[in-house]
C-alpha positions in Angstrom: 0.0 0.0 0.0 1.5 3.3 -1.0 1.5 6.4 1.3 -0.3 9.5 0.4 1.0 12.9 1.3 0.0 13.8 4.9 -1.0 10.2 5.8 0.0 9.2 9.3 2.4 6.2 9.8 2.1 4.2 13.0 5.4 2.7 14.1 5.4 -0.3 16.4 4.5 -4.0 16.6 2.0 -5.4 14.1 -0.3 -8.2 14.8 0.5 -11.7 13.4 -2.5 -11.5 11.0 -1.1 -8.2 9.6 2.3 -9.8 9.2 0.9 -12.7 7.3 -0.9 -10.4 4.9 2.3 -8.5 4.3 4.3 -11.6 3.5 1.6 -12.8 1.1 1.6 -9.4 -0.7 5.4 -9.6 -1.0 5.2 -13.0 -2.6 2.6 -11.8 -5.0 4.7 -8.8 -5.9 7.8 -10.9 -6.4 6.0 -13.3 -8.6 4.6 -10.5 -10.7 8.0 -9.0 -11.2 9.4 -12.4 -12.3 6.5 -12.8 -14.8 7.0 -9.2 -16.0 10.8 -9.6 -16.4 10.3 -12.9 -18.4 7.7 -11.2 -20.6 9.9 -8.2 -21.3 12.8 -10.4 -22.2 10.7 -12.4 -24.7 9.3 -9.2 -26.1 12.8 -7.7 -26.6 14.0 -10.9 -28.3 11.0 -10.8 -30.6 11.6 -7.2 -31.6 15.2 -7.7 -32.3 14.5 -10.7 -34.5 11.7 -8.9 -36.3 13.9 -5.8 -36.8 16.7 -7.9 -38.2 14.3 -9.6 -40.6 12.9 -6.3 -41.7 16.5 -5.0 -42.3 17.3 -8.1 -44.3 14.2 -7.6 -46.3 14.9 -4.0 -47.0 18.5 -4.7 -48.2 17.4 -7.6 -50.2 14.9 -5.5 -52.2 16.1 -4.5 -55.6 17.4 -0.9 -55.5 16.0 1.6 -58.0 18.0 2.0 -61.1 19.5 5.4 -62.0 16.9 5.7 -64.8 14.0 5.0 -62.4 15.3 7.5 -59.9 15.5 10.1 -62.7 12.0 9.3 -63.9 10.7 9.8 -60.3 12.5 13.0 -60.0 11.2 14.3 -63.3 7.6 13.4 -62.3 8.1 15.4 -59.1 9.5 18.3 -61.1 6.5 18.3 -63.5 4.1 18.1 -60.5 5.6 21.3 -59.1 5.4 22.9 -62.6 1.7 22.0 -62.7 1.1 23.6 -59.3 2.8 26.7 -60.6 0.6 26.7 -63.7 -2.5 26.3 -61.5 -1.6 29.4 -59.5 -1.0 31.4 -62.7 -4.4 30.2 -64.0 -6.0 31.2 -60.8 -4.5 34.7 -61.2 -5.9 34.9 -64.7 -9.3 34.0 -63.4 -9.0 36.7 -60.7 -8.3 39.3 -63.4 -11.2 38.0 -65.5 -13.5 38.4 -62.5 -12.3 42.0 -62.2 -13.0 42.6 -65.9 -16.6 41.7 -65.2 -16.6 43.9 -62.1 -15.4 46.8 -64.2 -18.3 46.4 -66.5 -20.8 46.3 -63.7 -19.3 49.4 -62.1 -19.4 51.4 -65.3 -15.7 51.6 -65.7 -15.3 49.3 -68.7 -12.6 51.6 -70.0 -10.3 50.2 -67.3 -10.4 46.7 -68.8 -7.5 47.7 -71.1 -5.5 48.5 -68.0 -6.2 45.0 -66.7 -5.1 43.6 -70.0 -1.8 45.4 -69.6 -1.4 44.1 -66.0 -2.0 40.6 -67.1 0.6 40.9 -69.9 3.2 42.0 -67.3 2.3 39.3 -64.8 1.7 36.3 -67.0 3.4 37.2 -70.3 6.3 35.4 -72.0 9.0 37.9 -71.0 10.4 36.5 -67.7 13.6 38.4 -67.0 12.0 41.7 -66.1 13.6 43.1 -63.0 11.3 43.8 -60.1 10.4 47.5 -59.5 12.9 49.4 -57.4 10.4 51.5 -55.6 7.8 50.3 -53.0 4.2 50.8 -54.1 2.7 53.9 -52.3 -0.3 53.1 -50.2 -3.8 53.7 -51.7 -5.9 56.6 -50.4 -7.8 55.7 -47.2 -10.5 58.3 -47.5 -13.3 58.4 -50.1 -11.7 55.9 -52.6 -12.8 56.2 -56.2 -13.8 53.2 -58.4 -10.2 53.3 -59.8 -8.8 53.1 -56.3 -11.1 50.2 -55.5 -10.0 48.4 -58.7 -6.3 48.9 -57.8 -7.0 47.6 -54.3 -8.6 44.4 -55.7 -5.8 43.9 -58.1 -3.2 44.2 -55.3 -5.2 41.7 -53.2 -5.3 39.2 -56.0 -1.6 39.6 -56.7 -0.6 39.3 -53.1 -2.7 36.2 -52.6 -1.3 34.3 -55.6 2.3 35.5 -54.7 1.9 34.0 -51.2 0.9 30.7 -52.8 3.9 30.8 -55.1 6.2 31.6 -52.2 4.9 28.6 -50.3 5.4 26.5 -53.4 9.0 27.8 -53.8 9.8 26.7 -50.2 8.4 23.2 -50.9 10.3 23.0 -54.1 13.6 23.9 -52.4 13.0 21.3 -49.7 12.5 18.7 -52.5 16.0 19.5 -53.8 15.0 21.6 -56.9 16.9 24.8 -56.1 16.9 26.3 -59.6 13.1 25.9 -59.9 12.7 27.3 -56.4 14.6 30.5 -57.1 12.8 31.0 -60.5 9.6 30.8 -58.5 10.9 33.6 -56.2 11.3 35.7 -59.3 7.7 35.1 -60.2 6.7 35.9 -56.6 8.2 39.4 -57.2 6.4 39.8 -60.5 3.1 39.3 -58.8 4.0 41.1 -55.5 7.0 43.3 -55.9 6.9 44.2 -52.2 7.0 40.6 -50.9 9.6 41.2 -48.2 10.6 37.6 -47.8 11.3 37.1 -51.5 13.2 40.4 -51.5 15.3 39.2 -48.6 16.1 35.9 -50.4 17.4 38.0 -53.3 19.6 40.0 -50.9 17.5 43.1 -50.8 16.2 45.2 -47.9 13.9 48.2 -47.6 15.6 51.5 -47.6 14.0 54.9 -46.7 15.7 57.9 -48.1 15.7 60.6 -45.4 15.8 63.3 -48.1 12.4 62.1 -49.4 10.6 61.7 -46.1 8.1 64.4 -47.0 7.3 63.0 -50.4 3.8 61.5 -50.3 4.5 59.3 -53.3 7.6 57.8 -51.8 7.2 54.7 -49.6 10.8 53.4 -49.8 13.1 51.5 -52.1 14.4 47.9 -52.3 18.2 48.0 -52.4 21.1 45.7 -51.5 23.1 46.0 -48.4 26.0 47.8 -50.1 23.7 50.5 -51.5 22.1 51.0 -48.1 25.5 51.5 -46.6 26.6 53.9 -49.3 23.5 56.1 -49.0 23.4 56.1 -45.2 25.5 58.2 -42.8 28.4 58.8 -42.7 28.9 58.0 -46.4 25.9 59.9 -47.8 26.8 58.9 -51.4 24.7 58.8 -54.5 24.9 56.5 -57.4 25.3 59.0 -60.2 24.3 57.7 -63.6 27.6 58.9 -65.2 30.1 58.9 -62.3 28.9 56.0 -60.1 29.1 56.3 -56.3 30.3 59.8 -55.3 29.5 61.9 -52.2 26.3 63.9 -52.6 28.3 67.1 -51.8 30.5 66.5 -54.9 27.8 66.1 -57.5 27.6 69.7 -58.6 31.4 70.0 -59.0 31.6 66.8 -61.0 28.9 67.9 -63.3 30.7 71.2 -63.8 33.8 69.3 -65.0 35.9 69.3 -61.8 37.5 66.2 -60.2 38.9 65.6 -56.8 42.7 64.9 -56.8 44.3 64.1 -53.5 43.4 67.1 -51.3 42.5 69.5 -54.1 40.3 69.8 -57.2 41.5 69.7 -60.8 39.8 69.8 -64.2 38.5 66.6 -65.8 41.2 67.0 -68.5 44.0 67.2 -66.0 42.7 64.2 -64.1 42.6 62.1 -67.3 46.3 63.0 -67.9 47.2 62.0 -64.3 45.4 58.7 -64.4 46.8 57.7 -67.8 49.5 56.0 -65.8 47.9 52.8 -64.6 49.5 53.2 -61.2 47.0 56.2 -60.8 44.1 54.4 -62.3 40.5 55.2 -61.4 39.0 52.8 -58.9 35.3 52.1 -59.2 34.0 49.9 -56.4 30.5 48.3 -56.3 29.1 45.6 -54.1 31.0 42.7 -55.7 33.7 44.3 -58.0 36.6 46.7 -57.9 37.3 48.1 -61.4 40.8 49.6 -61.9 41.0 51.4 -65.2 42.9 54.1 -67.1 40.2 54.3 -69.8 37.9 56.7 -67.9 35.8 56.7 -64.8 32.7 56.5 -66.9 33.9 53.4 -68.6 34.7 51.8 -65.3 31.2 52.6 -64.0 29.6 51.1 -67.1 31.7 47.9 -66.8 30.9 47.6 -63.1 27.1 47.8 -63.7 27.3 45.2 -66.4 29.2 42.9 -64.1 26.9 43.4 -61.2 23.9 42.6 -63.4 25.7 39.4 -64.6 26.6 38.4 -61.1 23.0 38.9 -59.9 21.7 36.8 -62.8 24.1 34.0 -62.0 23.1 33.9 -58.4 19.4 33.8 -59.2 19.7 31.2 -62.0 22.4 29.0 -60.6 21.7 29.1 -56.9 22.8 25.5 -56.3 26.4 26.5 -57.1 26.7 29.6 -54.9 25.3 27.9 -51.8 25.0 24.4 -50.4 21.4 23.0 -50.1 21.6 23.6 -46.3 22.7 27.2 -46.9 19.9 27.8 -49.4 17.4 26.5 -46.9 18.8 28.7 -44.2 18.6 31.6 -46.6 14.9 31.0 -47.0 14.5 30.6 -43.3 16.5 33.7 -42.5 14.3 35.7 -44.9 11.6 35.7 -42.4 13.9 36.9 -39.6 16.1 39.9 -39.0 19.2 37.8 -39.9 18.7 38.1 -43.7 21.6 40.5 -44.3 24.7 38.6 -45.4 28.4 39.3 -44.8 29.9 41.2 -47.7 32.8 39.3 -49.5 36.0 40.8 -50.7 35.3 42.6 -54.0 36.6 40.9 -57.2 39.4 42.9 -58.9 39.2 43.7 -62.7 42.0 45.6 -64.4 40.8 47.4 -67.6 43.6 48.9 -69.7 43.3 51.7 -72.3 45.4 49.9 -74.9 46.4 46.4 -75.9 50.1 47.3 -75.5 49.6 48.3 -71.8 47.6 45.1 -71.3 50.4 42.9 -72.7 53.1 44.8 -70.9 51.4 44.3 -67.6 51.0 40.6 -68.2 54.6 40.1 -69.3 56.1 37.3 -67.3 52.7 36.0 -66.2 51.9 34.3 -69.5 53.9 32.3 -72.1 55.4 34.6 -74.8 53.3 33.1 -77.6 50.1 33.1 -75.5 47.7 35.6 -77.1 44.3 36.2 -75.5 41.9 39.2 -75.5 41.4 38.8 -71.7 42.3 36.5 -68.9 41.5 35.7 -65.3 44.6 34.7 -63.3 43.7 32.7 -60.2 47.1 33.3 -58.6 46.4 37.1 -58.8 42.7 36.8 -58.0 42.2 39.3 -60.8 41.0 39.6 -64.4 42.8 41.6 -67.1 41.1 43.2 -70.1 41.8 46.0 -72.5 39.6 48.5 -74.4 39.1 47.5 -78.0 37.6 50.3 -80.1 36.9 48.0 -83.1 35.4 44.9 -81.5 32.8 44.5 -78.8 34.7 43.3 -75.7 31.6 42.4 -73.7 31.8 38.7 -74.7 35.4 38.5 -73.4 34.4 40.4 -70.2 31.6 37.9 -69.4 33.8 34.9 -70.3 36.5 36.0 -67.8 33.9 37.1 -65.2 32.5 33.6 -65.3 35.9 32.1 -64.4 36.5 34.8 -61.7 33.1 34.6 -60.0 33.1 30.8 -59.9 36.7 30.8 -58.5 36.0 33.5 -56.0 33.1 31.8 -54.4 34.8 28.4 -53.9 38.5 29.3 -53.1 38.2 28.2 -49.5 36.6 24.9 -50.6 39.5 24.0 -52.9 42.1 24.9 -50.2 40.3 22.5 -47.9 40.4 19.9 -50.7 44.2 20.5 -51.1 44.8 19.8 -47.4 42.6 16.7 -47.6 44.7 15.5 -50.6 47.9 16.1 -48.7 46.7 13.9 -45.8 45.4 11.3 -48.2 48.7 11.0 -50.1 50.9 11.8 -47.1 52.6 14.6 -48.8 55.1 16.9 -47.1 53.5 20.1 -48.5 50.0 21.1 -49.4 49.7 20.7 -53.1 48.2 23.2 -55.5 44.7 22.1 -56.3 44.3 21.7 -60.1 40.7 22.0 -61.1 39.4 19.2 -63.3 42.8 17.7 -63.5 41.6 14.3 -64.6 38.1 14.9 -66.1 35.3 17.4 -66.8 37.5 20.2 -67.9 35.1 21.0 -70.8 32.7 22.4 -68.2 35.1 25.1 -67.1 35.5 26.6 -70.6 32.1 25.5 -71.9 30.1 27.5 -69.4 32.5 30.5 -69.8 31.9 30.3 -73.6 28.2 29.9 -73.1 28.0 33.1 -71.0 29.7 35.1 -73.7 26.2 35.3 -75.1 25.0 37.2 -72.1 23.3 40.5 -73.1 21.6 43.2 -71.2 18.8 44.8 -73.3 15.9 47.2 -72.7 13.6 44.2 -72.4 15.7 42.3 -69.8 18.4 39.7 -70.0 19.2 37.5 -73.0 21.5 34.5 -72.7 22.0 31.4 -74.9 21.0 33.1 -78.1 21.3 30.2 -80.6 22.6 32.6 -83.3 25.7 33.4 -81.2 28.8 32.5 -83.1 30.0 29.7 -80.8 26.6 27.9 -80.9 26.4 28.3 -84.7 29.8 26.8 -85.1 28.9 23.9 -82.8 25.9 23.1 -85.0 28.1 23.4 -88.1 30.6 20.9 -86.6 27.8 18.4 -86.1 25.9 18.7 -89.3 28.2 20.0 -92.0 30.4 17.2 -93.4 33.1 19.6 -94.4 33.6 20.8 -90.8 32.4 17.7 -88.9 34.1 17.2 -85.5 32.5 15.4 -82.5 33.9 13.6 -79.6 31.5 11.1 -78.0 30.3 12.4 -74.6 31.9 9.7 -72.5 35.3 10.5 -73.9 34.6 14.3 -73.9 33.5 14.4 -70.3 36.6 12.3 -69.4 39.1 14.9 -70.6 41.2 16.5 -67.9 42.7 19.9 -67.9 46.0 19.1 -69.6 44.4 16.7 -72.2 41.9 19.4 -73.1 44.4 22.4 -73.3 47.1 20.5 -75.1 44.9 18.7 -77.6 45.8 19.7 -81.2 42.1 20.3 -81.9 41.7 22.5 -78.8 39.6 25.1 -80.7 37.2 22.4 -81.8 36.9 21.2 -78.3 36.0 24.7 -77.1 33.3 24.7 -79.8 31.9 21.4 -78.6 32.1 22.6 -75.0 30.0 25.6 -76.0 27.4 23.5 -77.7 27.3 21.0 -74.8 26.7 23.8 -72.2 23.9 25.1 -74.4 22.4 21.6 -74.6 22.5 21.0 -70.8 21.1 24.5 -70.0 18.2 24.4 -72.4 17.3 20.8 -73.4 13.7 19.8 -72.6 13.0 23.1 -70.8 16.2 22.9 -68.8 15.7 19.3 -67.5 19.5 18.9 -66.9 20.2 22.4 -65.5 20.2 21.4 -61.8 22.4 18.4 -62.6 24.8 20.6 -64.5 25.0 22.9 -61.5 25.6 19.9 -59.3 28.5 18.9 -61.4 29.8 22.4 -61.5 29.6 22.6 -57.7 31.3 19.2 -57.4 34.4 20.2 -59.4 34.8 23.6 -57.7 33.9 22.2 -54.3 35.6 18.8 -54.1 34.4 16.4 -51.4 37.3 16.1 -48.8 35.9 12.7 -47.7 36.2 11.3 -51.2 39.0 13.4 -52.5 40.4 11.0 -55.2 37.0 10.5 -56.9 36.0 12.4 -60.0 32.3 13.4 -60.2 30.5 11.8 -63.1 27.6 13.6 -64.9 26.0 10.3 -66.0 25.7 9.2 -62.3 24.5 12.6 -61.2 21.8 12.8 -63.8 21.0 9.1 -64.0 21.5 9.0 -67.8 23.9 7.1 -70.0 26.5 8.9 -72.1 25.0 7.2 -75.1 21.6 8.7 -74.4 23.3 12.1 -73.9 24.9 11.8 -77.4 21.5 11.1 -78.9 19.8 13.9 -76.9 22.6 16.4 -77.9 21.9 15.6 -81.5 18.2 16.0 -81.1 18.6 19.3 -79.3 21.0 20.7 -81.8 18.8 19.6 -84.7 15.7 21.1 -83.1 17.5 24.5 -82.7 18.6 24.3 -86.3 15.1 23.5 -87.5 13.6 26.3 -85.5 16.1 28.8 -86.9 15.5 27.6 -90.4 11.8 28.1 -90.0 12.3 31.9 -89.3 11.6 33.9 -92.5 14.8 35.7 -93.7 14.5 39.4 -93.7 
């Protein structure tokens, strides 16, 4: 019998009858414990045996083939795309309902406005940057029919954007990072002021103190670097011609004066002083430091093009820039105050006024007979370009920027890999990590050649234009018997750095690398894009635990190289047929 709190206990002799009852109870309890112990032992043995049988059964089941896994993954991807299309269809229906409402309210003339809204939200042009400025609040007193329409449009957009954002999170958790980040772009098309989506893209709300009394100003979406530049004590402005300069200097700049050391000189005098590259202009942005003796304005233009390129890469190749865990954390942090990320050291680009200066500066860094229009040198952590008044140098700039950006973001990973290799091979010194030393080197140059096609237009970003010269030549190598050259994918993917660079047909290998990159980026609506990014990440971020293994695309994508050969031909033929169908002008 157990004791309750506060119950009195009588200490002393018990009667014989009570003692007998106590002994009987103890015997019963002892017997119960014995029975219970025996039962537990039998139960544990049963569970152990059952568990072992289950494990044996699981391991004896035939594992899914690579093709089956890829088919399952593709079905999941299509399911997410169908959910996305359902949300878009729902938004179309919302706008259709508002068209009927306009007719009922006697403002049918506003239907054309709804048509324009739908074109922006659901049209074919996708790379439209989200508006910079926050939408001002609608009037709260005596709203007009037009205000009511705008309010209903905003509500529909915000509702569907919230659904898309939820889908993006689900998609990322299912290991589809590229699709997830493309959905974030769509979220911002529907709701430009979705603060979580903005935070994922590295933007924050900024309120300009000089416009606090402007009723039409509700703030701007800017990156952390711009917020720092425009806030005290910097108080700088991003001048359209001169870049980031102190607000107090704007008038003097526009009048032709320039700061030099502790004084002011004319723009002409400054140009003379900075002709010597040791006095070059320095134009710094969030991710780049441009050093140039061409002109400050040229450096500003280059920096803006490179920042646009960098932003595009981060949004469209997210799986490279961050690990899956980091990307999930980025989504998670977007809903907290921890969304601002640490700024990295800016990437240095040296832009020379003449080819002779460029060659002179690189003397001793390159072989005497090595002629290139631009180069990124990993040992310098810098790119080198020169101004070409005859040819457009943007292709070269984006080519070298591709190398530099990929290298910059993964340097610490390769240093870790080099230390792991030292331990694995028991070397006295840490070796230099040679990227794609034994395989996959086509990827390094193929993507750089692919991004030569990157163009910034009034309508947005264009990349992968099939009429770009490298892609045209790749099709020619495949279909024109006079110029035919093709290395089967298994052999091509197996080429290491030295094999690729020293091959007598190196230029043709560059061409095939360009075509292969285009194929893997665009085939079947980008079905291999995530796998391509996985391979890219694997070669730039080697696994220290498996340091001697070379990543294989066929294993990553669950597809044979023979199938890739056939799909490459189909893709290239489809592009050729599509271009042939366009009427000549």
